[in-house]
All heavy atoms as a GROMACS GRO file, in nm:
protein
  576
    1MET      N    1   2.416   4.278   1.879
    1MET     CA    2   2.296   4.223   1.827
    1MET      C    3   2.311   4.199   1.676
    1MET      O    4   2.369   4.278   1.605
    1MET     CB    5   2.183   4.320   1.852
    1MET     CG    6   2.059   4.249   1.890
    1MET     SD    7   1.928   4.369   1.888
    1MET     CE    8   1.860   4.351   2.042
    2HIS      N    9   2.254   4.089   1.628
    2HIS     CA   10   2.263   4.054   1.488
    2HIS      C   11   2.131   4.082   1.418
    2HIS      O   12   2.058   3.993   1.378
    2HIS     CB   13   2.298   3.906   1.473
    2HIS     CG   14   2.430   3.870   1.531
    2HIS    ND1   15   2.548   3.895   1.465
    2HIS    CD2   16   2.463   3.812   1.650
    2HIS    CE1   17   2.648   3.853   1.541
    2HIS    NE2   18   2.599   3.803   1.654
    3THR      N   19   2.103   4.205   1.398
    3THR     CA   20   1.976   4.242   1.334
    3THR      C   21   1.981   4.224   1.183
    3THR      O   22   1.879   4.207   1.121
    3THR     CB   23   1.940   4.388   1.367
    3THR    OG1   24   2.046   4.472   1.325
    3THR    CG2   25   1.914   4.404   1.515
    4SER      N   26   2.101   4.228   1.123
    4SER     CA   27   2.109   4.217   0.978
    4SER      C   28   2.082   4.073   0.930
    4SER      O   29   2.026   4.054   0.824
    4SER     CB   30   2.246   4.264   0.929
    4SER     OG   31   2.347   4.182   0.983
    5GLN      N   32   2.119   3.971   1.007
    5GLN     CA   33   2.097   3.833   0.965
    5GLN      C   34   1.963   3.779   1.011
    5GLN      O   35   1.914   3.681   0.956
    5GLN     CB   36   2.208   3.744   1.019
    5GLN     CG   37   2.342   3.769   0.952
    5GLN     CD   38   2.446   3.670   1.000
    5GLN    OE1   39   2.417   3.579   1.074
    5GLN    NE2   40   2.569   3.690   0.956
    6SER      N   41   1.902   3.837   1.108
    6SER     CA   42   1.777   3.786   1.162
    6SER      C   43   1.664   3.785   1.057
    6SER      O   44   1.597   3.685   1.043
    6SER     CB   45   1.737   3.867   1.285
    6SER     OG   46   1.620   3.816   1.339
    7PRO      N   47   1.642   3.894   0.981
    7PRO     CA   48   1.536   3.887   0.881
    7PRO      C   49   1.566   3.786   0.770
    7PRO      O   50   1.478   3.716   0.722
    7PRO     CB   51   1.529   4.029   0.824
    7PRO     CG   52   1.591   4.116   0.926
    7PRO     CD   53   1.693   4.029   0.995
    8LYS      N   54   1.693   3.777   0.730
    8LYS     CA   55   1.729   3.683   0.626
    8LYS      C   56   1.708   3.539   0.674
    8LYS      O   57   1.657   3.456   0.601
    8LYS     CB   58   1.875   3.704   0.585
    8LYS     CG   59   1.919   3.618   0.469
    8LYS     CD   60   2.062   3.646   0.431
    8LYS     CE   61   2.103   3.559   0.313
    8LYS     NZ   62   2.242   3.581   0.278
    9ARG      N   63   1.748   3.512   0.798
    9ARG     CA   64   1.732   3.378   0.852
    9ARG      C   65   1.586   3.344   0.873
    9ARG      O   66   1.544   3.231   0.848
    9ARG     CB   67   1.808   3.366   0.983
    9ARG     CG   68   1.810   3.225   1.036
    9ARG     CD   69   1.909   3.209   1.146
    9ARG     NE   70   1.924   3.068   1.174
    9ARG     CZ   71   1.939   3.018   1.293
    9ARG    NH1   72   1.944   3.098   1.398
    9ARG    NH2   73   1.950   2.890   1.311
   10SER      N   74   1.506   3.440   0.913
   10SER     CA   75   1.364   3.413   0.935
   10SER      C   76   1.293   3.385   0.803
   10SER      O   77   1.197   3.311   0.798
   10SER     CB   78   1.297   3.529   1.008
   10SER     OG   79   1.300   3.645   0.927
   11LYS      N   80   1.342   3.442   0.692
   11LYS     CA   81   1.283   3.412   0.562
   11LYS      C   82   1.327   3.275   0.513
   11LYS      O   83   1.252   3.206   0.445
   11LYS     CB   84   1.324   3.518   0.459
   11LYS     CG   85   1.257   3.650   0.475
   11LYS     CD   86   1.302   3.746   0.366
   11LYS     CE   87   1.238   3.881   0.384
   11LYS     NZ   88   1.281   3.976   0.280
   12MET      N   89   1.448   3.233   0.545
   12MET     CA   90   1.501   3.107   0.496
   12MET      C   91   1.441   2.987   0.569
   12MET      O   92   1.420   2.882   0.510
   12MET     CB   93   1.653   3.105   0.507
   12MET     CG   94   1.716   2.984   0.444
   12MET     SD   95   1.893   2.994   0.447
   12MET     CE   96   1.922   3.051   0.282
   13THR      N   97   1.412   3.002   0.696
   13THR     CA   98   1.362   2.890   0.774
   13THR      C   99   1.230   2.835   0.721
   13THR      O  100   1.218   2.715   0.702
   13THR     CB  101   1.349   2.931   0.923
   13THR    OG1  102   1.476   2.976   0.968
   13THR    CG2  103   1.304   2.815   1.007
   14PRO      N  104   1.129   2.916   0.693
   14PRO     CA  105   1.005   2.860   0.637
   14PRO      C  106   1.026   2.798   0.498
   14PRO      O  107   0.965   2.698   0.465
   14PRO     CB  108   0.910   2.978   0.628
   14PRO     CG  109   0.961   3.076   0.727
   14PRO     CD  110   1.110   3.056   0.729
   15THR      N  111   1.115   2.857   0.420
   15THR     CA  112   1.143   2.803   0.287
   15THR      C  113   1.209   2.666   0.298
   15THR      O  114   1.171   2.572   0.227
   15THR     CB  115   1.235   2.898   0.208
   15THR    OG1  116   1.174   3.026   0.204
   15THR    CG2  117   1.258   2.848   0.069
   16ALA      N  118   1.305   2.652   0.386
   16ALA     CA  119   1.372   2.523   0.406
   16ALA      C  120   1.274   2.421   0.462
   16ALA      O  121   1.273   2.305   0.421
   16ALA     CB  122   1.492   2.540   0.498
   17ARG      N  123   1.192   2.464   0.555
   17ARG     CA  124   1.093   2.373   0.613
   17ARG      C  125   0.993   2.327   0.508
   17ARG      O  126   0.957   2.210   0.502
   17ARG     CB  127   1.019   2.444   0.728
   17ARG     CG  128   0.928   2.352   0.804
   17ARG     CD  129   0.862   2.420   0.921
   17ARG     NE  130   0.963   2.467   1.015
   17ARG     CZ  131   0.950   2.572   1.092
   17ARG    NH1  132   0.841   2.645   1.087
   17ARG    NH2  133   1.046   2.607   1.175
   18ALA      N  134   0.950   2.417   0.423
   18ALA     CA  135   0.856   2.381   0.316
   18ALA      C  136   0.922   2.286   0.216
   18ALA      O  137   0.860   2.189   0.171
   18ALA     CB  138   0.806   2.506   0.245
   19SER      N  139   1.047   2.312   0.183
   19SER     CA  140   1.118   2.224   0.089
   19SER      C  141   1.135   2.084   0.147
   19SER      O  142   1.114   1.984   0.078
   19SER     CB  143   1.254   2.282   0.056
   19SER     OG  144   1.240   2.404  -0.013
   20LEU      N  145   1.172   2.075   0.273
   20LEU     CA  146   1.187   1.945   0.337
   20LEU      C  147   1.054   1.873   0.350
   20LEU      O  148   1.046   1.750   0.333
   20LEU     CB  149   1.255   1.959   0.473
   20LEU     CG  150   1.403   1.997   0.469
   20LEU    CD1  151   1.456   2.019   0.610
   20LEU    CD2  152   1.484   1.890   0.398
   21SER      N  153   0.949   1.946   0.378
   21SER     CA  154   0.816   1.886   0.385
   21SER      C  155   0.774   1.831   0.249
   21SER      O  156   0.719   1.721   0.239
   21SER     CB  157   0.712   1.987   0.433
   21SER     OG  158   0.742   2.029   0.563
   22LEU      N  159   0.797   1.907   0.145
   22LEU     CA  160   0.764   1.863   0.010
   22LEU      C  161   0.848   1.741  -0.030
   22LEU      O  162   0.796   1.647  -0.090
   22LEU     CB  163   0.785   1.977  -0.090
   22LEU     CG  164   0.738   1.951  -0.232
   22LEU    CD1  165   0.588   1.922  -0.235
   22LEU    CD2  166   0.768   2.072  -0.319
   23LEU      N  167   0.974   1.741   0.005
   23LEU     CA  168   1.060   1.626  -0.022
   23LEU      C  169   1.010   1.503   0.053
   23LEU      O  170   1.003   1.393  -0.004
   23LEU     CB  171   1.205   1.657   0.017
   23LEU     CG  172   1.304   1.541   0.000
   23LEU    CD1  173   1.321   1.506  -0.147
   23LEU    CD2  174   1.436   1.577   0.063
   24GLY      N  175   0.976   1.519   0.179
   24GLY     CA  176   0.923   1.407   0.258
   24GLY      C  177   0.793   1.353   0.201
   24GLY      O  178   0.773   1.232   0.193
   25PHE      N  179   0.705   1.442   0.158
   25PHE     CA  180   0.580   1.399   0.097
   25PHE      C  181   0.606   1.323  -0.033
   25PHE      O  182   0.545   1.220  -0.060
   25PHE     CB  183   0.489   1.520   0.070
   25PHE     CG  184   0.362   1.484  -0.001
   25PHE    CD1  185   0.259   1.423   0.067
   25PHE    CD2  186   0.348   1.510  -0.136
   25PHE    CE1  187   0.142   1.388   0.000
   25PHE    CE2  188   0.232   1.477  -0.204
   25PHE     CZ  189   0.129   1.415  -0.135
   26GLY      N  190   0.697   1.373  -0.114
   26GLY     CA  191   0.730   1.307  -0.240
   26GLY      C  192   0.789   1.169  -0.218
   26GLY      O  193   0.753   1.074  -0.289
   27LEU      N  194   0.876   1.155  -0.120
   27LEU     CA  195   0.935   1.024  -0.091
   27LEU      C  196   0.831   0.927  -0.036
   27LEU      O  197   0.832   0.808  -0.069
   27LEU     CB  198   1.052   1.039   0.007
   27LEU     CG  199   1.176   1.109  -0.051
   27LEU    CD1  200   1.280   1.128   0.059
   27LEU    CD2  201   1.234   1.030  -0.167
   28ALA      N  202   0.741   0.978   0.048
   28ALA     CA  203   0.634   0.893   0.100
   28ALA      C  204   0.541   0.848  -0.012
   28ALA      O  205   0.499   0.732  -0.016
   28ALA     CB  206   0.555   0.967   0.208
   29LEU      N  207   0.511   0.937  -0.104
   29LEU     CA  208   0.426   0.902  -0.218
   29LEU      C  209   0.495   0.798  -0.307
   29LEU      O  210   0.432   0.702  -0.352
   29LEU     CB  211   0.391   1.027  -0.298
   29LEU     CG  212   0.300   1.006  -0.419
   29LEU    CD1  213   0.164   0.956  -0.375
   29LEU    CD2  214   0.286   1.136  -0.496
   30LEU      N  215   0.623   0.815  -0.330
   30LEU     CA  216   0.698   0.720  -0.410
   30LEU      C  217   0.699   0.582  -0.343
   30LEU      O  218   0.678   0.480  -0.408
   30LEU     CB  219   0.842   0.769  -0.430
   30LEU     CG  220   0.934   0.677  -0.509
   30LEU    CD1  221   0.885   0.662  -0.652
   30LEU    CD2  222   1.076   0.731  -0.507
   31ALA      N  223   0.721   0.578  -0.212
   31ALA     CA  224   0.721   0.452  -0.139
   31ALA      C  225   0.583   0.386  -0.147
   31ALA      O  226   0.572   0.264  -0.165
   31ALA     CB  227   0.761   0.475   0.006
   32PHE      N  228   0.477   0.464  -0.136
   32PHE     CA  229   0.342   0.410  -0.145
   32PHE      C  230   0.316   0.352  -0.283
   32PHE      O  231   0.263   0.241  -0.297
   32PHE     CB  232   0.240   0.520  -0.114
   32PHE     CG  233   0.098   0.477  -0.136
   32PHE    CD1  234   0.035   0.392  -0.048
   32PHE    CD2  235   0.027   0.522  -0.247
   32PHE    CE1  236  -0.096   0.351  -0.069
   32PHE    CE2  237  -0.103   0.483  -0.269
   32PHE     CZ  238  -0.165   0.396  -0.180
   33LEU      N  239   0.353   0.424  -0.388
   33LEU     CA  240   0.330   0.375  -0.523
   33LEU      C  241   0.411   0.249  -0.553
   33LEU      O  242   0.364   0.160  -0.625
   33LEU     CB  243   0.361   0.485  -0.624
   33LEU     CG  244   0.264   0.603  -0.624
   33LEU    CD1  245   0.312   0.712  -0.718
   33LEU    CD2  246   0.124   0.559  -0.661
   34ILE      N  247   0.529   0.238  -0.500
   34ILE     CA  248   0.609   0.117  -0.518
   34ILE      C  249   0.546   0.002  -0.440
   34ILE      O  250   0.537  -0.111  -0.489
   34ILE     CB  251   0.755   0.141  -0.475
   34ILE    CG1  252   0.823   0.234  -0.574
   34ILE    CG2  253   0.830   0.010  -0.463
   34ILE    CD1  254   0.960   0.280  -0.531
   35ALA      N  255   0.500   0.029  -0.319
   35ALA     CA  256   0.443  -0.076  -0.234
   35ALA      C  257   0.314  -0.133  -0.290
   35ALA      O  258   0.291  -0.254  -0.281
   35ALA     CB  259   0.420  -0.022  -0.094
   36ILE      N  260   0.229  -0.050  -0.349
   36ILE     CA  261   0.102  -0.104  -0.401
   36ILE      C  262   0.124  -0.186  -0.527
   36ILE      O  263   0.036  -0.262  -0.566
   36ILE     CB  264  -0.003   0.006  -0.426
   36ILE    CG1  265   0.043   0.105  -0.533
   36ILE    CG2  266  -0.039   0.077  -0.298
   36ILE    CD1  267  -0.065   0.202  -0.576
   37ASP      N  268   0.239  -0.174  -0.588
   37ASP     CA  269   0.269  -0.254  -0.705
   37ASP      C  270   0.325  -0.391  -0.667
   37ASP      O  271   0.338  -0.478  -0.752
   37ASP     CB  272   0.369  -0.180  -0.794
   37ASP     CG  273   0.381  -0.241  -0.932
   37ASP    OD1  274   0.279  -0.290  -0.984
   37ASP    OD2  275   0.492  -0.238  -0.989
   38ARG      N  276   0.358  -0.412  -0.539
   38ARG     CA  277   0.417  -0.538  -0.494
   38ARG      C  278   0.339  -0.595  -0.377
   38ARG      O  279   0.381  -0.585  -0.261
   38ARG     CB  280   0.562  -0.514  -0.454
   38ARG     CG  281   0.650  -0.481  -0.574
   38ARG     CD  282   0.784  -0.430  -0.533
   38ARG     NE  283   0.876  -0.421  -0.643
   38ARG     CZ  284   0.875  -0.326  -0.734
   38ARG    NH1  285   0.784  -0.231  -0.729
   38ARG    NH2  286   0.964  -0.323  -0.831
   39PRO      N  287   0.225  -0.658  -0.403
   39PRO     CA  288   0.143  -0.711  -0.293
   39PRO      C  289   0.210  -0.828  -0.220
   39PRO      O  290   0.175  -0.857  -0.106
   39PRO     CB  291   0.014  -0.756  -0.361
   39PRO     CG  292   0.050  -0.775  -0.504
   39PRO     CD  293   0.162  -0.679  -0.532
   40GLN      N  294   0.306  -0.895  -0.282
   40GLN     CA  295   0.373  -1.007  -0.217
   40GLN      C  296   0.454  -0.961  -0.095
   40GLN      O  297   0.489  -1.043  -0.010
   40GLN     CB  298   0.461  -1.085  -0.315
   40GLN     CG  299   0.585  -1.014  -0.361
   40GLN     CD  300   0.564  -0.926  -0.483
   40GLN    OE1  301   0.452  -0.896  -0.521
   40GLN    NE2  302   0.674  -0.883  -0.545
   41TRP      N  303   0.483  -0.833  -0.085
   41TRP     CA  304   0.554  -0.782   0.032
   41TRP      C  305   0.469  -0.791   0.158
   41TRP      O  306   0.521  -0.791   0.268
   41TRP     CB  307   0.594  -0.637   0.011
   41TRP     CG  308   0.708  -0.616  -0.082
   41TRP    CD1  309   0.783  -0.710  -0.146
   41TRP    CD2  310   0.760  -0.491  -0.124
   41TRP    NE1  311   0.878  -0.650  -0.225
   41TRP    CE2  312   0.866  -0.516  -0.214
   41TRP    CE3  313   0.727  -0.359  -0.096
   41TRP    CZ2  314   0.939  -0.414  -0.273
   41TRP    CZ3  315   0.800  -0.259  -0.155
   41TRP    CH2  316   0.905  -0.286  -0.242
   42PHE      N  317   0.337  -0.797   0.141
   42PHE     CA  318   0.247  -0.789   0.255
   42PHE      C  319   0.184  -0.923   0.290
   42PHE      O  320   0.087  -0.929   0.364
   42PHE     CB  321   0.139  -0.684   0.228
   42PHE     CG  322   0.198  -0.551   0.197
   42PHE    CD1  323   0.202  -0.504   0.068
   42PHE    CD2  324   0.254  -0.474   0.296
   42PHE    CE1  325   0.258  -0.381   0.038
   42PHE    CE2  326   0.311  -0.350   0.268
   42PHE     CZ  327   0.313  -0.305   0.139
   43VAL      N  328   0.238  -1.033   0.236
   43VAL     CA  329   0.189  -1.165   0.269
   43VAL      C  330   0.253  -1.207   0.400
   43VAL      O  331   0.375  -1.197   0.418
   43VAL     CB  332   0.226  -1.264   0.156
   43VAL    CG1  333   0.189  -1.406   0.195
   43VAL    CG2  334   0.160  -1.224   0.027
   44LEU      N  335   0.170  -1.254   0.492
   44LEU     CA  336   0.222  -1.298   0.621
   44LEU      C  337   0.284  -1.436   0.606
   44LEU      O  338   0.221  -1.529   0.556
   44LEU     CB  339   0.111  -1.302   0.725
   44LEU     CG  340   0.052  -1.167   0.762
   44LEU    CD1  341  -0.063  -1.186   0.860
   44LEU    CD2  342   0.157  -1.079   0.824
   45ARG      N  343   0.406  -1.449   0.646
   45ARG     CA  344   0.479  -1.575   0.638
   45ARG      C  345   0.528  -1.612   0.778
   45ARG      O  346   0.553  -1.525   0.861
   45ARG     CB  347   0.598  -1.562   0.544
   45ARG     CG  348   0.558  -1.547   0.399
   45ARG     CD  349   0.681  -1.534   0.311
   45ARG     NE  350   0.752  -1.409   0.334
   45ARG     CZ  351   0.736  -1.300   0.260
   45ARG    NH1  352   0.654  -1.300   0.160
   45ARG    NH2  353   0.803  -1.190   0.287
   46PRO      N  354   0.543  -1.742   0.804
   46PRO     CA  355   0.597  -1.782   0.934
   46PRO      C  356   0.738  -1.726   0.954
   46PRO      O  357   0.817  -1.719   0.861
   46PRO     CB  358   0.600  -1.935   0.927
   46PRO     CG  359   0.504  -1.970   0.819
   46PRO     CD  360   0.505  -1.856   0.722
   47ALA      N  361   0.768  -1.688   1.078
   47ALA     CA  362   0.895  -1.623   1.107
   47ALA      C  363   1.007  -1.723   1.133
   47ALA      O  364   1.124  -1.686   1.125
   47ALA     CB  365   0.880  -1.532   1.228
   48SER      N  366   0.974  -1.848   1.163
   48SER     CA  367   1.080  -1.945   1.192
   48SER      C  368   1.045  -2.079   1.128
   48SER      O  369   0.934  -2.101   1.081
   48SER     CB  370   1.096  -1.961   1.344
   48SER     OG  371   0.980  -2.022   1.397
   49GLY      N  372   1.140  -2.170   1.132
   49GLY     CA  373   1.116  -2.304   1.078
   49GLY      C  374   1.011  -2.378   1.157
   49GLY      O  375   0.930  -2.452   1.101
   50THR      N  376   1.011  -2.360   1.287
   50THR     CA  377   0.911  -2.426   1.372
   50THR      C  378   0.771  -2.375   1.339
   50THR      O  379   0.677  -2.453   1.327
   50THR     CB  380   0.943  -2.402   1.520
   50THR    OG1  381   1.076  -2.445   1.547
   50THR    CG2  382   0.845  -2.474   1.609
   51ALA      N  383   0.759  -2.245   1.323
   51ALA     CA  384   0.629  -2.187   1.289
   51ALA      C  385   0.582  -2.235   1.152
   51ALA      O  386   0.463  -2.262   1.131
   51ALA     CB  387   0.636  -2.035   1.292
   52ALA      N  388   0.674  -2.250   1.058
   52ALA     CA  389   0.639  -2.299   0.925
   52ALA      C  390   0.592  -2.443   0.933
   52ALA      O  391   0.495  -2.482   0.867
   52ALA     CB  392   0.758  -2.286   0.832
   53ALA      N  393   0.660  -2.526   1.014
   53ALA     CA  394   0.621  -2.666   1.029
   53ALA      C  395   0.484  -2.678   1.094
   53ALA      O  396   0.401  -2.759   1.053
   53ALA     CB  397   0.726  -2.740   1.112
   54LEU      N  398   0.458  -2.595   1.196
   54LEU     CA  399   0.327  -2.599   1.261
   54LEU      C  400   0.217  -2.552   1.167
   54LEU      O  401   0.107  -2.608   1.165
   54LEU     CB  402   0.330  -2.512   1.387
   54LEU     CG  403   0.411  -2.568   1.504
   54LEU    CD1  404   0.420  -2.464   1.615
   54LEU    CD2  405   0.348  -2.696   1.555
   55ALA      N  406   0.244  -2.451   1.086
   55ALA     CA  407   0.145  -2.402   0.991
   55ALA      C  408   0.116  -2.508   0.885
   55ALA      O  409   0.001  -2.529   0.846
   55ALA     CB  410   0.194  -2.274   0.925
   56LYS      N  411   0.219  -2.576   0.840
   56LYS     CA  412   0.200  -2.680   0.739
   56LYS      C  413   0.127  -2.801   0.799
   56LYS      O  414   0.046  -2.864   0.733
   56LYS     CB  415   0.335  -2.723   0.682
   56LYS     CG  416   0.323  -2.814   0.564
   56LYS     CD  417   0.456  -2.840   0.498
   56LYS     CE  418   0.439  -2.927   0.374
   56LYS     NZ  419   0.565  -2.950   0.308
   57ALA      N  420   0.154  -2.834   0.924
   57ALA     CA  421   0.089  -2.947   0.989
   57ALA      C  422  -0.058  -2.921   1.016
   57ALA      O  423  -0.137  -3.014   1.023
   57ALA     CB  424   0.161  -2.980   1.120
   58SER      N  425  -0.097  -2.796   1.029
   58SER     CA  426  -0.236  -2.764   1.060
   58SER      C  427  -0.326  -2.767   0.936
   58SER      O  428  -0.448  -2.770   0.950
   58SER     CB  429  -0.246  -2.627   1.126
   58SER     OG  430  -0.213  -2.526   1.032
   59VAL      N  431  -0.268  -2.772   0.817
   59VAL     CA  432  -0.347  -2.777   0.694
   59VAL      C  433  -0.392  -2.920   0.671
   59VAL      O  434  -0.313  -3.014   0.680
   59VAL     CB  435  -0.264  -2.726   0.574
   59VAL    CG1  436  -0.342  -2.740   0.445
   59VAL    CG2  437  -0.222  -2.583   0.597
   60LYS      N  438  -0.521  -2.938   0.640
   60LYS     CA  439  -0.574  -3.071   0.615
   60LYS      C  440  -0.515  -3.127   0.486
   60LYS      O  441  -0.520  -3.061   0.382
   60LYS     CB  442  -0.726  -3.064   0.604
   60LYS     CG  443  -0.792  -3.197   0.590
   60LYS     CD  444  -0.942  -3.185   0.584
   60LYS     CE  445  -1.004  -3.322   0.563
   60LYS     NZ  446  -1.148  -3.312   0.549
   61PRO      N  447  -0.459  -3.247   0.491
   61PRO     CA  448  -0.399  -3.304   0.370
   61PRO      C  449  -0.506  -3.338   0.266
   61PRO      O  450  -0.620  -3.370   0.299
   61PRO     CB  451  -0.328  -3.428   0.420
   61PRO     CG  452  -0.395  -3.464   0.548
   61PRO     CD  453  -0.447  -3.335   0.606
   62VAL      N  454  -0.467  -3.333   0.141
   62VAL     CA  455  -0.558  -3.366   0.032
   62VAL      C  456  -0.567  -3.517   0.020
   62VAL      O  457  -0.466  -3.587   0.023
   62VAL     CB  458  -0.505  -3.305  -0.100
   62VAL    CG1  459  -0.593  -3.346  -0.217
   62VAL    CG2  460  -0.495  -3.156  -0.089
   63ASP      N  461  -0.690  -3.568   0.009
   63ASP     CA  462  -0.710  -3.711  -0.006
   63ASP      C  463  -0.681  -3.749  -0.150
   63ASP      O  464  -0.757  -3.718  -0.241
   63ASP     CB  465  -0.854  -3.747   0.033
   63ASP     CG  466  -0.879  -3.897   0.029
   63ASP    OD1  467  -0.781  -3.974   0.019
   63ASP    OD2  468  -0.996  -3.936   0.038
   64THR      N  469  -0.570  -3.818  -0.172
   64THR     CA  470  -0.530  -3.852  -0.308
   64THR      C  471  -0.623  -3.955  -0.370
   64THR      O  472  -0.642  -3.957  -0.491
   64THR     CB  473  -0.386  -3.905  -0.311
   64THR    OG1  474  -0.375  -4.016  -0.223
   64THR    CG2  475  -0.289  -3.796  -0.268
   65HIS      N  476  -0.684  -4.040  -0.289
   65HIS     CA  477  -0.778  -4.138  -0.343
   65HIS      C  478  -0.903  -4.070  -0.397
   65HIS      O  479  -0.955  -4.107  -0.501
   65HIS     CB  480  -0.814  -4.243  -0.237
   65HIS     CG  481  -0.696  -4.320  -0.187
   65HIS    ND1  482  -0.626  -4.407  -0.267
   65HIS    CD2  483  -0.632  -4.320  -0.068
   65HIS    CE1  484  -0.526  -4.459  -0.200
   65HIS    NE2  485  -0.527  -4.408  -0.077
   66GLU      N  486  -0.951  -3.969  -0.324
   66GLU     CA  487  -1.067  -3.893  -0.372
   66GLU      C  488  -1.033  -3.820  -0.500
   66GLU      O  489  -1.113  -3.816  -0.593
   66GLU     CB  490  -1.112  -3.794  -0.264
   66GLU     CG  491  -1.238  -3.716  -0.300
   66GLU     CD  492  -1.361  -3.806  -0.309
   66GLU    OE1  493  -1.369  -3.907  -0.238
   66GLU    OE2  494  -1.450  -3.772  -0.390
   67THR      N  495  -0.914  -3.763  -0.508
   67THR     CA  496  -0.871  -3.693  -0.629
   67THR      C  497  -0.861  -3.789  -0.745
   67THR      O  498  -0.902  -3.758  -0.857
   67THR     CB  499  -0.734  -3.625  -0.604
   67THR    OG1  500  -0.743  -3.545  -0.488
   67THR    CG2  501  -0.693  -3.541  -0.723
   68ALA      N  502  -0.811  -3.909  -0.720
   68ALA     CA  503  -0.799  -4.009  -0.826
   68ALA      C  504  -0.937  -4.052  -0.875
   68ALA      O  505  -0.959  -4.071  -0.994
   68ALA     CB  506  -0.720  -4.129  -0.776
   69ARG      N  507  -1.034  -4.066  -0.783
   69ARG     CA  508  -1.169  -4.106  -0.823
   69ARG      C  509  -1.234  -3.998  -0.906
   69ARG      O  510  -1.301  -4.026  -1.005
   69ARG     CB  511  -1.254  -4.136  -0.700
   69ARG     CG  512  -1.227  -4.272  -0.643
   69ARG     CD  513  -1.322  -4.298  -0.534
   69ARG     NE  514  -1.280  -4.214  -0.422
   69ARG     CZ  515  -1.294  -4.247  -0.295
   69ARG    NH1  516  -1.352  -4.357  -0.261
   69ARG    NH2  517  -1.251  -4.168  -0.201
   70VAL      N  518  -1.215  -3.872  -0.870
   70VAL     CA  519  -1.271  -3.762  -0.946
   70VAL      C  520  -1.210  -3.759  -1.085
   70VAL      O  521  -1.279  -3.744  -1.184
   70VAL     CB  522  -1.251  -3.627  -0.873
   70VAL    CG1  523  -1.289  -3.510  -0.963
   70VAL    CG2  524  -1.330  -3.624  -0.746
   71GLY      N  525  -1.079  -3.780  -1.093
   71GLY     CA  526  -1.012  -3.784  -1.222
   71GLY      C  527  -1.059  -3.900  -1.308
   71GLY      O  528  -1.079  -3.888  -1.428
   72ALA      N  529  -1.080  -4.017  -1.246
   72ALA     CA  530  -1.126  -4.133  -1.321
   72ALA      C  531  -1.269  -4.112  -1.369
   72ALA      O  532  -1.304  -4.149  -1.480
   72ALA     CB  533  -1.118  -4.258  -1.234
   73ALA      N  534  -1.352  -4.050  -1.285
   73ALA     CA  535  -1.490  -4.023  -1.325
   73ALA      C  536  -1.493  -3.923  -1.440
   73ALA      O  537  -1.574  -3.936  -1.532
   73ALA     CB  538  -1.570  -3.971  -1.206
   74ALA      N  539  -1.406  -3.827  -1.437
   74ALA     CA  540  -1.399  -3.729  -1.546
   74ALA      C  541  -1.351  -3.795  -1.673
   74ALA      O  542  -1.398  -3.763  -1.782
   74ALA     CB  543  -1.307  -3.614  -1.507
   75ALA      N  544  -1.263  -3.894  -1.662
   75ALA     CA  545  -1.213  -3.964  -1.781
   75ALA      C  546  -1.323  -4.054  -1.840
   75ALA      O  547  -1.330  -4.072  -1.961
   75ALA     CB  548  -1.091  -4.048  -1.744
   76ASP      N  549  -1.412  -4.108  -1.755
   76ASP     CA  550  -1.522  -4.191  -1.803
   76ASP      C  551  -1.625  -4.108  -1.880
   76ASP      O  552  -1.685  -4.156  -1.977
   76ASP     CB  553  -1.593  -4.262  -1.687
   76ASP     CG  554  -1.503  -4.368  -1.624
   76ASP    OD1  555  -1.408  -4.412  -1.691
   76ASP    OD2  556  -1.528  -4.403  -1.507
   77ILE      N  557  -1.644  -3.985  -1.840
   77ILE     CA  558  -1.744  -3.898  -1.904
   77ILE      C  559  -1.692  -3.846  -2.038
   77ILE      O  560  -1.767  -3.838  -2.135
   77ILE     CB  561  -1.781  -3.780  -1.813
   77ILE    CG1  562  -1.848  -3.832  -1.686
   77ILE    CG2  563  -1.870  -3.681  -1.884
   77ILE    CD1  564  -1.870  -3.726  -1.582
   78ALA      N  565  -1.565  -3.817  -2.045
   78ALA     CA  566  -1.509  -3.761  -2.167
   78ALA      C  567  -1.510  -3.865  -2.279
   78ALA      O  568  -1.479  -3.981  -2.255
   78ALA     CB  569  -1.367  -3.713  -2.143
   79PRO      N  570  -1.547  -3.827  -2.402
   79PRO     CA  571  -1.551  -3.923  -2.513
   79PRO      C  572  -1.413  -3.962  -2.560
   79PRO      O  573  -1.317  -3.899  -2.556
   79PRO     CB  574  -1.627  -3.851  -2.622
   79PRO     CG  575  -1.624  -3.707  -2.588
   79PRO     CD  576  -1.594  -3.697  -2.441
   0.00000   0.00000   0.00000
């Protein structure tokens, strides 16, 4: 029977478990703090070229004639 190592090992196990838990918590906190500083990581983007093309095709195009009229009207108002 190994009675001499059993008490020593039983004392070390909770200490090692606590140290690993603290290390894991610290790494998770570090990852969280880095992630909140980079919001561009969480922008949803199309996964393929086809998905990107479909997403772009679904957006209503800007009417350039309407934009030109607004710009011309703004130029008429400005002195």
